[in-house]
C-alpha positions in Angstrom: -148.0 -38.0 -28.8 -146.8 -34.6 -30.0 -147.5 -33.0 -26.6 -145.5 -35.8 -25.0 -142.6 -35.2 -27.3 -142.7 -31.4 -26.6 -142.7 -32.0 -22.8 -139.9 -34.6 -23.2 -137.8 -32.2 -25.2 -138.6 -29.3 -22.9 -137.5 -31.4 -19.9 -134.3 -32.5 -21.8 -133.5 -28.8 -22.5 -134.1 -27.9 -18.8 -131.9 -30.8 -17.7 -129.2 -29.7 -20.1 -129.2 -26.1 -18.7 -129.0 -27.1 -15.1 -126.9 -30.3 -15.4 -123.4 -30.4 -14.0 -120.5 -32.2 -15.6 -121.3 -35.0 -18.0 -121.5 -38.4 -16.5 -121.9 -41.6 -18.5 -125.5 -42.7 -17.9 -127.6 -44.6 -20.3 -131.1 -46.2 -20.3 -131.6 -49.7 -21.6 -135.2 -50.4 -22.5 -137.1 -53.0 -24.5 -140.5 -52.1 -25.9 -143.2 -54.4 -24.6 -145.0 -54.0 -28.0 -142.3 -54.2 -30.6 -139.6 -55.9 -28.6 -137.1 -53.3 -30.0 -134.2 -52.7 -27.6 -132.9 -49.1 -27.2 -129.8 -48.3 -25.3 -129.3 -44.5 -25.3 -128.0 -41.5 -23.3 -130.2 -40.9 -20.3 -129.9 -37.1 -21.0 -128.4 -34.7 -23.6 -124.7 -34.1 -23.3 -123.4 -30.5 -23.9 -121.0 -30.0 -26.8 -118.8 -27.0 -27.5 -120.0 -24.4 -30.0 -117.3 -23.1 -32.3 -119.6 -21.5 -34.8 -123.4 -21.6 -34.4 -125.9 -18.7 -34.2 -128.0 -20.6 -31.7 -127.6 -20.5 -28.0 -126.8 -24.2 -27.1 -125.9 -27.5 -28.6 -126.0 -31.1 -27.4 -125.4 -34.7 -28.3 -127.3 -38.0 -27.6 -125.9 -41.5 -28.4 -128.1 -44.4 -29.2 -128.1 -48.1 -30.1 -131.3 -49.8 -31.4 -131.9 -53.4 -32.1 -135.0 -54.8 -33.8 -135.4 -58.6 -33.2 -138.0 -58.9 -36.0 -135.7 -57.7 -38.7 -132.4 -58.8 -37.0 -131.1 -55.3 -37.6 -129.3 -52.8 -35.4 -128.4 -49.2 -35.6 -125.7 -47.0 -34.0 -126.5 -43.3 -34.0 -125.5 -39.9 -32.7 -128.1 -37.1 -32.6 -126.9 -33.5 -32.7 -129.2 -30.9 -31.2 -129.1 -27.2 -31.9 -131.2 -24.8 -29.8 -132.0 -21.5 -31.5 -134.6 -18.7 -31.9 -134.6 -18.9 -35.7 -133.8 -21.7 -38.1 -130.2 -21.9 -39.2 -128.3 -23.7 -41.9 -128.2 -26.7 -39.6 -131.9 -27.4 -40.4 -131.4 -27.6 -44.1 -127.9 -29.2 -44.2 -127.8 -32.3 -46.4 -124.5 -33.7 -44.9 -122.6 -33.9 -41.7 -118.8 -33.6 -41.8 -117.0 -35.3 -38.9 -113.3 -35.2 -38.4 -111.9 -37.6 -35.8 -108.3 -37.2 -34.7 -107.6 -35.4 -38.0 -109.3 -37.9 -40.3 -112.7 -37.5 -41.9 -115.5 -40.0 -41.0 -118.6 -40.2 -43.1 -122.0 -41.2 -41.6 -123.8 -44.0 -43.4 -127.0 -41.8 -43.5 -128.5 -38.9 -41.8 -132.0 -37.9 -40.7 -133.3 -34.4 -40.0 -136.0 -32.9 -37.8 -136.9 -29.5 -36.4 -139.2 -28.9 -33.5 -140.7 -25.6 -32.2 -141.2 -25.5 -28.4 -142.3 -22.4 -26.5 -141.0 -20.1 -29.3 -137.6 -21.8 -29.6 -136.5 -24.1 -32.3 -134.7 -27.4 -31.8 -132.7 -28.5 -34.9 -131.9 -32.2 -34.8 -129.5 -34.2 -37.1 -129.2 -37.9 -36.5 -126.2 -39.6 -38.0 -126.0 -43.4 -38.4 -122.7 -45.4 -38.2 -121.4 -49.0 -38.3 -120.3 -50.3 -34.9 -116.6 -50.0 -35.7 -117.0 -46.3 -36.7 -119.2 -45.7 -33.6 -116.4 -47.2 -31.5 -113.8 -45.1 -33.2 -115.8 -42.0 -32.5 -116.2 -43.0 -28.8 -112.5 -43.5 -28.3 -111.1 -40.6 -30.3 -109.0 -37.9 -28.7 -110.6 -35.1 -30.8 -113.9 -34.9 -32.7 -115.1 -31.9 -34.7 -118.5 -31.8 -36.4 -119.7 -29.5 -39.2 -123.4 -29.3 -40.0 -124.2 -26.6 -42.6 -122.3 -23.5 -41.3 -122.4 -24.8 -37.7 -119.2 -26.1 -36.2 -119.1 -28.1 -33.0 -116.3 -29.8 -31.0 -117.4 -32.9 -29.1 -115.3 -33.3 -26.0 -114.5 -36.8 -24.6 -116.8 -36.1 -21.6 -119.7 -35.7 -24.0 -118.9 -39.1 -25.6 -118.7 -41.2 -22.4 -122.2 -42.6 -23.0 -121.0 -44.0 -26.3 -118.5 -46.2 -24.6 -121.0 -47.3 -22.0 -123.4 -48.3 -24.8 -120.7 -50.2 -26.6 -119.9 -52.0 -23.3 -123.5 -53.1 -22.9 -123.8 -54.6 -26.4 -121.7 -57.7 -27.3 -119.4 -57.0 -30.3 -120.7 -60.1 -32.1 -124.5 -60.2 -31.6 -125.1 -61.8 -35.0 -127.2 -58.9 -36.2 -126.8 -56.9 -39.4 -126.4 -53.2 -39.2 -129.4 -51.7 -40.9 -127.5 -48.9 -42.4 -124.9 -51.1 -44.0 -127.1 -53.8 -45.6 -127.9 -51.6 -48.5 -131.7 -51.9 -48.2 -132.4 -48.6 -46.4 -135.6 -50.1 -45.0 -135.5 -48.2 -41.7 
């Protein structure tokens, strides 16, 4: 499984480096084992680095729905690519400013991976659907993770709107991050 993840992330990095302008493309898959539905960006979307000692940064949008628990999640994963760990790896919060107003994620998860001598720092932020929708339609979005500062242009957020368009607004499910149980 680990080798599969390494190859997948290596392929994603390669795709990011050779990809042209961002185009909204998402995958919509249902696990044959768990029946969990995932609608997510088909590839990483480049974001603008304002302050980050790494060499690249990207974004991936995702919706996940678990029919067993009737819960769903809306998330953005921020990727930093660097030779050495940065403050992004250890950051305990993500500060997001959308059209001049702060937006707080419901929760965040952190991961770091080492692939071929490079480090991939990953911060995944979870939101309610209305906040995810606000992020998707905003004119300007600035993200601070530790000392790293990124701007997320509209072109990098096109997948978010495509995901929202695929998921009915009233699907009768609770948002896992807002039910207070933190069971995910």
